[in-house]
N, C-alpha and C positions, 0 to 999 in steps of 0.2 A: 231408809224410810221412804215410803211411796205416798204421794198424794194423787188425787184423782180429779179429772176434769171431763166435762162433756163438750162436744164440738158439734155445732149445727152446720149443715151443708145445704147447697142447692143440689137437688136431685133431678131436675128437669128444666127445660128452657124457661128463662125469665126475661121480661122486657123491662129494663131500667128506665128511670126518669131521664137519664142522659141520652136516651135513644138507642143505647147499646142492647143487644140481645145476647145473653150469656147462656151457653149450653151447659146446664148443671150436670155434673158427673158423680156427685156424692151418693153414698149408699144409705144415708139417713142420719141418725144421731149416733155419733161415735163416743165411746168412753175410752179415755187414755189414762195411763198410769205414768207418773213422773218420778224417777229415782232422784232423791234429793242429793245423794252423794255424788252421782256422776252427771246428772243433767240429761240422761237418756230417757226416752219415752217409748212406750209401746201401746198398741191398740189392744184393749181388753175385749171389747165386743162392739157390734154395730146393730142398731135397731132400725129396720127399714119400714116401719109401720105407717109413717105419714109422709106426704110429699113436701119438698122445700121447707124443711124445718130450720129456717134461717136464723132464728133467735130463740134463746132459751133462758129460763130462770129456774132455780131449784131452792128447796127449803130444807132446814134441819129436821123436819118431820118426815122426810123420806119421799118427797114428791118432786116431780119435774114437770114444767109446762113448756110447750113449744108452739110457736106460731107456724102455720103453713102459709108461706108468702105466695099467694095465688090471686088471680083476677077473677076466677070462677070456682065456686064450690057448690056441688049438688044443684047445679043449674041456676045459681044466684050470682050476682055481681058481688062476690065476697071471697075473703080468705077464711081461714079457720084457726082455732087454737085447741090444742089437745093437752090432756092431763095424763101423767104417767106415775106409776108407783115404782120406786127404786128398791130392788131386792138388796137387803142389807148385807148379804154374803157375797153375791156375785156382782152387784151393782148393775145388773141387767134391768131393762125397763119393761114394765107391763102397762100397756095402754089402758086407761080407765074409760075416758070418753072424749068426744070431739064436738065442738059447737062452732057455728059460723060466727064470724066477727061482724057481719053486715057492712063491711067495708073492704075495698080492694087492697091487696098487697100489704097485709100486716107485717111490719118489720121490727117490732119491739114488743116485748111482754115483760110485765113486772107484777109483783104481788105486794099489797100493803097489808101486812098481817093484822094490824090493829082494827082495820075496817072489814077484814074478810073479803076483800075485793081483788080481782085480777084485772089488769088493764092491758089492752092491746092497741098499738098505734097503727092506724091504717094509712099508709103513705099516699097511695094514689087517690084515695077518696077524701083525704084531708079530714079524717074523723078519728074519734077516740071511743073505744068500746070498753064498758065495765061489766064484769061478771061476778056474781057471788061464788065463793069457793067453799065447798062443803068440807066437813071434818075428815072425810076420806080422800080428799084431794080432787074429787070430781068437780066439774063446772056446771052451774045452772045456766039456763038460757040468758041471753044478754039482758041486763037490767037497765042500762043507760047507753045511749049513743049520742055523742056530741059531735055535730057537724060544723066545722069551722068555715069561715068565709074570708075573702080577701085575696090579695095577690102581691107580688113584689116586682122590682124593676127588671129582673133577669127574665126576659120573655121566654127563654128556652127552659128554664127550671122553676120559675115562680109565677106561672100562669094561673095558679090556683093554690089553695092551702095544701101543704104536704106535712102531715104530722109525723115526726121522725122518732119520737120517744115519749114515754110517760113514766117518770121516775118518782117513786115515793120519797118524801122527805122524812127520814126516820124519826119516829116518835112525835111528829108534829101534826099528824092528821091532814097532810096536804100532798098533792103530787105536782111535779113540775113537768110541763109539756113544752117541747121545742117544735115549732112550726117553721120548717125550712122555707115553705112557699110564701109566707107573709112576713118573715123576719121578726117573729114574735116569740117571746119566751113567756109562758103563762103559768101561773100557780093557782091551782084550784083547791079550795078547802073541801074536805070530805065530811059530810054530816054524820055525827055519831049516832043520831036518832034514826036516820033513814038509810044510811050507807049508800048515799048518792053524792055526786059532785055538785057543789053549790055554784052553778055557773054565774049566778047574779052577784057572787062575791069574789069572782076571779080577779086576779091582779096581773096585768100584762106589762112586760118590759120590752121596749123596742130595741132590737139589735140594730147595728148599722145597716143601712139600706143595701140590699143585694148580698148580704153576708151569709145568709142561710144557716141559722142555728140548728145544730144536729143533736149533740149529747151533752149532759152536764156531769160534773163530778163535785161532790160536796166535801168540805173539810170535816174533820171529826167533830168540831164544835157546831157545825151546820151554820156558821156565820159567814162563810165564804163559799161561793159557787163558781166553778170554772166551766165555760161552755165552749165546745168546739164549733167553729163557724166554717161549715163545709165549703161554701162557694168562694169566700175571700181567703181561705187558708189562714185563719187567725184563731186566737183564743181570747175570749172575753171574760174578764174577772169581775164578779159581782160581790158586793158586801151587803149583808142583811142589815137594814136600818129600820127598826120598828117592825111593822108587818110587811114591808116591801124590800126591794133590792135596788142597790145603786151601783152602776158601773164605776170601776175605779182604775182599770188598766186594760189595754188591748195590746197583745203581742202577736208577732208572726208565728205560725205553727211550725215553721222550720226556717233555717237561715236563707233568706232571700237575697243576700248580697250578691252583686254581679260576679264576684270571684267564685261563688259556689254554683254558678250556672242556674239561675232561677228558672223553675219549671212553671210556665204559665198555665199548664193544664192540670196542675195539682189540685186534688180535693182532699181536704182534711176529713178525718173520720172519727175514730173512737178517742176517748180521753179517760184517764184514770190516775188516781193518787196512790202512792205507796201507803201501806197501813200506818206508818208513823207520820205520814203527812209531809215528809221532807222533800219529796220529789213528785213531779207530775210528768206524765207521758202522753203523747198524742201520736196517732198513726196518720201517715200522709201517703195517699195513692197518687201515683204519677211520679213524685219524688221517690216513692217506695222506700220510705224510711220511718223509723220511730224516733221522735224527737224528745229529748229530756230537758226538764226545767227544774231548777232549784226553787223551793218555796221559802221566802223570807218570813220572819215572825209576823210581819204585818200583812202577809198574804200575797205580796207582789212576786212576780215570776221573773227569773233570769235564765236565759237560754244556756244550756250546758253542752249541747251537741246533738248532731243528727247521726243516727246509727242505721246502716243498711238493714232492711227487714229480712234479708236472706230469702227474698221471694218477690213476686209481683202482686201489686194491689193488696197491701195489708189492710184488712178490714177491722174487725173487732179484735181486741186482745184482752188478756186477763193478767193481773198481777197476783201471783201466788199469795195466799193468805199469810204466809210467813214473811213475805217481803223479799225473799231470796231470788225468785225467778219471775220472768215475764214470758207468757206464751202468746204468740201472735198468729192469727189465721191469715195466710196469704192466698187469697181467692184464686188468682190466675196462675199460680205455680204449684197448686195442689199440695201444699205442705203447711204444717204448723211449726214455726220456728220457736226455739227455746233459748232464752237469754238469761245469763246470770246478771243480777243487779249489784253493782259495786256500792257498798254501803257508804264509802267515803264521799263519792261525788255523783252517784246516780248513773254512772256509765253502764252501758250494756255490752256484755261479752257473749258471743254466740257459743252455746253449749251443745246444740244438736238440733235435730228436726225429726218430725214424724210425717210420713206420707199420708195425706188425707185428701181426696178429690174435692175440689171447689169448696173449701172450708169458709165459713162466714163468721161464726161466733164461737167464743170459748168462755166457759164459765167453770168456776171451781165448785166441786162438791163440798158443801159445808159439813162440819162435824154433825153426824146424825144423833138425834136425841135418843 
C-alpha cells in the first residue's frame, strides 16, 4: 500500500529572522509516495510553478494551497499564497490562482472549512491575512489583515511581532495564532455571520518571556494544547478551562542534561501528536533530533527519547495518518527522512529517506472525497 505526501521547499535565497541567508535549491512542490510495507519513498512529480512554496495545506476536496515565502511580490512588500487543483489520478498539481498576502514572509497556511476562510501567517510583518476560499478552491482577494504589535526580551529575534502560525481549532469556530515576537498565544473567534476574525473578542495567553511560541498541537478532545517554544527549546502544555487556556506543564523539548551535551544554539520547531494521542513529537534544529514524549491520561508529558533526524536542521514533519510512520524535512541536508513509529513506546526507527533539495514542510494527502 502507498500513501502520498506533498513537500514544500525553498527554491531561491531567503533571509531568515536569525540573520542567516539560505540559498534555496528546491524545484517547487514535490509529491512523494510512501510504501507502507518497506518504508521506501519515491518522488512522483515536481510542480515548479511558484517560488519558495515553504508551507502547504490540502483538503479532501482535492485542493492544495501553498504560501510563497517572499519579501516582495509584484512590486509590493508582500509574499503570496496560491491555490492548486490536485489531479485525482496522477496527483499532479494545476495552479488555479495566486493572491498577495499583504505581509512579508508568509510561513504558514491553513484553511478553516466551517468559515470558508484561508489564513496566512506573515512572519516578518507580524501580521495575519484571511482570504475567502471559493468552491473551486480559488482564493478571493484578502478580506482581513490583522497587524499585531509589541515585542519581547530577545533583542535579536523579538524586536517586533512575528506571527508564526494560524491554526484552526476544529469545529469550534476559532483559530489559534502563535506570535514568536511577543511571546503571545492568541485565540480569535470567527464570526459565522461575517466570516471575519473578531479581534475585540480575542483571548491571549502569555508564554514565558523570551520563549518564542511557534506551533500548537491539539488533543483529539481539543481540551489540551501543546505549543512548541522555539527560542527556549521547550514545550508548553495548556488545558482549556471554560473559554480560555491555562498552562499546566512546561518541559524541555529535548534532553538538556549535561551528560547529553546540551546545545545552547538549539531552536525547537514543529510539533505533532500521533493519531491515537499517545505520543507527541517535536523537532529540534541544532540538536538535529526528533524528540518523543508519552502523553499521560491527564495530558502531562514524559520524555521518551531523542532520535537523530538523519539530517541537518529538521524543520516541519508529518505523522502518517495511520500512525505508522513519521516523515521529517531536513532543510540543510536535502532529504526527507522516514521513520517507523514503535507502537509500544513511541520510539523512532529509521526506515529510509528520499532526496529533496532544501525541504521545509511535509503534509499528508487526505483521502479525497
